[in-house]
C-alpha positions as CSV (number, residue, x, y, z in Angstrom):
1,M,-98.1,19.3,-169.2
2,S,-100.0,22.5,-169.9
3,Q,-99.2,25.8,-168.4
4,R,-100.6,26.3,-164.8
5,I,-101.1,29.7,-163.2
6,Y,-101.4,30.2,-159.5
7,M,-102.6,33.5,-158.1
8,I,-103.1,35.0,-154.6
9,R,-106.3,33.7,-153.0
10,R,-109.4,35.8,-153.8
11,A,-110.5,35.3,-150.2
12,F,-107.7,37.7,-149.3
13,L,-107.7,40.0,-152.3
14,I,-111.4,41.0,-152.0
15,P,-111.2,42.3,-148.4
16,L,-107.8,43.9,-149.1
17,G,-109.4,45.7,-152.1
18,V,-112.3,46.8,-149.9
19,D,-109.9,48.1,-147.3
20,A,-108.0,50.1,-149.9
21,F,-111.2,51.6,-151.2
22,L,-112.5,52.5,-147.8
23,L,-109.2,54.1,-146.8
24,F,-109.5,56.1,-150.0
25,C,-113.0,57.2,-149.0
26,L,-111.7,58.2,-145.6
27,L,-108.9,60.2,-147.2
28,L,-111.5,62.0,-149.4
29,I,-113.7,62.7,-146.4
30,S,-110.7,64.1,-144.5
31,L,-110.2,66.6,-147.4
32,L,-113.5,68.3,-146.5
33,P,-113.3,71.5,-144.5
34,Q,-114.1,69.6,-141.3
35,G,-111.1,67.3,-141.7
36,S,-107.8,68.1,-140.0
37,A,-104.3,67.9,-141.2
38,T,-103.6,65.0,-138.8
39,E,-106.5,63.0,-140.3
40,R,-105.2,63.5,-143.8
41,L,-101.7,62.5,-142.8
42,V,-102.9,59.3,-140.9
43,F,-105.2,58.2,-143.7
44,T,-102.5,58.8,-146.3
45,I,-100.0,56.8,-144.3
46,F,-102.5,53.9,-144.2
47,F,-103.9,54.3,-147.7
48,L,-100.7,54.3,-149.7
49,P,-99.1,51.0,-148.3
50,T,-102.5,49.2,-148.4
51,L,-103.0,50.3,-152.1
52,Y,-99.5,49.1,-152.9
53,L,-100.1,45.8,-151.1
54,F,-103.4,45.3,-153.0
55,I,-101.9,46.0,-156.4
56,E,-98.8,43.9,-155.6
57,S,-101.0,40.9,-154.5
58,L,-103.2,41.4,-157.6
59,F,-100.3,40.9,-160.0
60,R,-98.5,38.1,-158.2
61,R,-98.4,34.9,-160.3
62,V,-96.6,31.6,-160.2
63,T,-96.7,30.0,-163.6
64,M,-95.5,26.5,-164.2
65,D,-94.9,24.5,-167.4
66,E,-92.5,21.8,-168.7
67,A,-89.6,24.3,-169.0
68,G,-89.7,25.5,-165.5
69,I,-91.3,28.0,-163.1
70,R,-91.9,31.7,-163.5
71,I,-92.5,33.9,-160.4
72,R,-94.0,37.2,-161.3
73,K,-94.5,40.2,-159.0
74,L,-95.6,43.8,-159.8
75,W,-92.4,45.2,-161.2
76,R,-90.3,42.1,-161.7
77,G,-90.4,38.5,-162.8
78,K,-88.0,35.6,-162.6
79,R,-87.9,32.5,-164.8
80,I,-86.3,29.3,-163.3
81,S,-85.8,26.1,-165.3
82,W,-86.3,22.9,-163.4
83,G,-82.7,22.0,-163.7
84,E,-81.5,25.2,-162.0
85,I,-83.2,24.3,-158.7
86,T,-80.6,22.9,-156.4
87,H,-82.8,22.6,-153.2
88,V,-86.4,22.8,-152.2
89,G,-87.0,23.6,-148.6
90,C,-90.0,24.4,-146.4
91,L,-90.5,26.8,-143.5
92,N,-93.6,26.5,-141.3
93,L,-94.6,29.5,-139.2
94,H,-97.9,28.9,-137.4
95,K,-100.3,28.5,-140.2
96,K,-98.1,30.1,-142.8
97,V,-96.0,27.8,-145.0
98,Y,-93.2,29.0,-147.3
99,I,-91.5,26.9,-150.0
100,L,-87.9,28.0,-150.5
101,L,-86.5,27.3,-153.9
102,T,-82.7,27.5,-153.9
103,T,-81.1,28.0,-157.4
104,V,-77.8,28.8,-158.9
105,K,-79.2,32.4,-159.2
106,G,-80.3,32.8,-155.6
107,F,-83.4,31.7,-153.7
108,F,-87.1,32.2,-154.3
109,I,-90.0,32.0,-151.8
110,V,-93.5,30.8,-152.6
111,S,-96.1,31.0,-149.7
112,N,-99.4,29.3,-149.1
113,A,-101.2,32.6,-149.9
114,Y,-101.6,31.2,-153.4
115,E,-104.8,29.4,-154.4
116,G,-104.2,25.7,-155.0
117,F,-101.0,25.7,-152.9
118,P,-101.0,21.9,-152.4
119,E,-101.1,21.3,-156.2
120,L,-98.4,24.0,-156.6
121,V,-96.1,22.1,-154.2
122,D,-97.1,18.8,-155.8
123,E,-96.0,20.1,-159.3
124,I,-92.7,21.4,-157.9
125,V,-91.9,18.1,-156.2
126,G,-92.9,16.2,-159.4
127,H,-90.4,18.2,-161.5
128,V,-87.4,18.3,-159.2
129,D,-85.1,15.4,-158.3
130,L,-86.3,13.8,-155.0
131,E,-82.8,14.1,-153.4
132,K,-83.1,17.9,-153.8
133,V,-86.5,18.1,-152.0
134,E,-86.8,18.1,-148.1
135,E,-89.2,15.7,-146.5
136,D,-91.2,18.6,-145.0
137,V,-92.0,19.8,-148.6
138,R,-93.3,16.4,-149.6
139,L,-95.6,16.5,-146.5
140,Q,-97.2,19.7,-147.9
141,T,-98.5,18.0,-151.0
142,G,-102.2,17.3,-150.6
143,R,-102.4,19.2,-147.4
144,S,-103.8,22.7,-147.2
145,L,-102.8,25.0,-144.4
146,A,-104.6,28.1,-145.6
147,G,-104.9,30.3,-142.6
148,I,-107.8,32.7,-142.5
149,A,-106.6,35.0,-139.8
150,H,-105.4,37.7,-142.2
151,V,-108.7,37.4,-144.1
152,I,-110.7,37.9,-140.9
153,L,-108.4,40.9,-139.9
154,A,-108.9,42.5,-143.3
155,W,-112.8,42.2,-142.9
156,V,-112.6,43.5,-139.3
157,A,-110.6,46.5,-140.6
158,A,-113.3,47.1,-143.3
159,V,-116.1,47.1,-140.7
160,L,-114.2,49.5,-138.5
161,M,-113.6,51.8,-141.4
162,I,-117.3,51.7,-142.3
163,G,-118.0,52.7,-138.8
164,I,-115.6,55.7,-139.0
165,I,-117.1,56.7,-142.3
166,L,-120.6,56.7,-140.8
167,V,-119.5,58.7,-137.8
168,K,-117.8,61.2,-140.1
169,V,-120.7,61.5,-142.6
170,A,-123.6,61.4,-140.0
171,P,-123.4,65.2,-139.2
172,F,-124.3,65.9,-142.9
173,F,-127.6,64.0,-142.7
174,I,-128.8,65.2,-139.2
């Protein structure tokens, strides 16, 4: 088996990056003399977590190979060998699916925000003993429950921010 890398879906990363950029633009506009301290505070409060979420999502990776699975986040990474996994569970919340990997070191969570999530689940099920895998997890193989609500909300936020930018910049052109 070659190494397989799963990343957060681009369908979510792109609008999230656009939102972070537009919030940065709004923050810059609020620094102009017409901007108020309240605007600067509000845009900073929204910009910093959005930027962190974008960078965190950009660096998230799940890498699988014959030796095991590696879950990498922005500031940390964990390596789990297939033998260390004691239980594989599943949690369904609306259209969000979480695979819970219980190990001797603790537990790890993988969501359906990753591209190729059904293949990811299929590889986990293929490497772990069947008695350690819940039936709900086996049902996730070959089935994609990739909800698009968060993607749509991110695009709606981008459209609203473009509207705010146009309202803020329009007096300069009139």
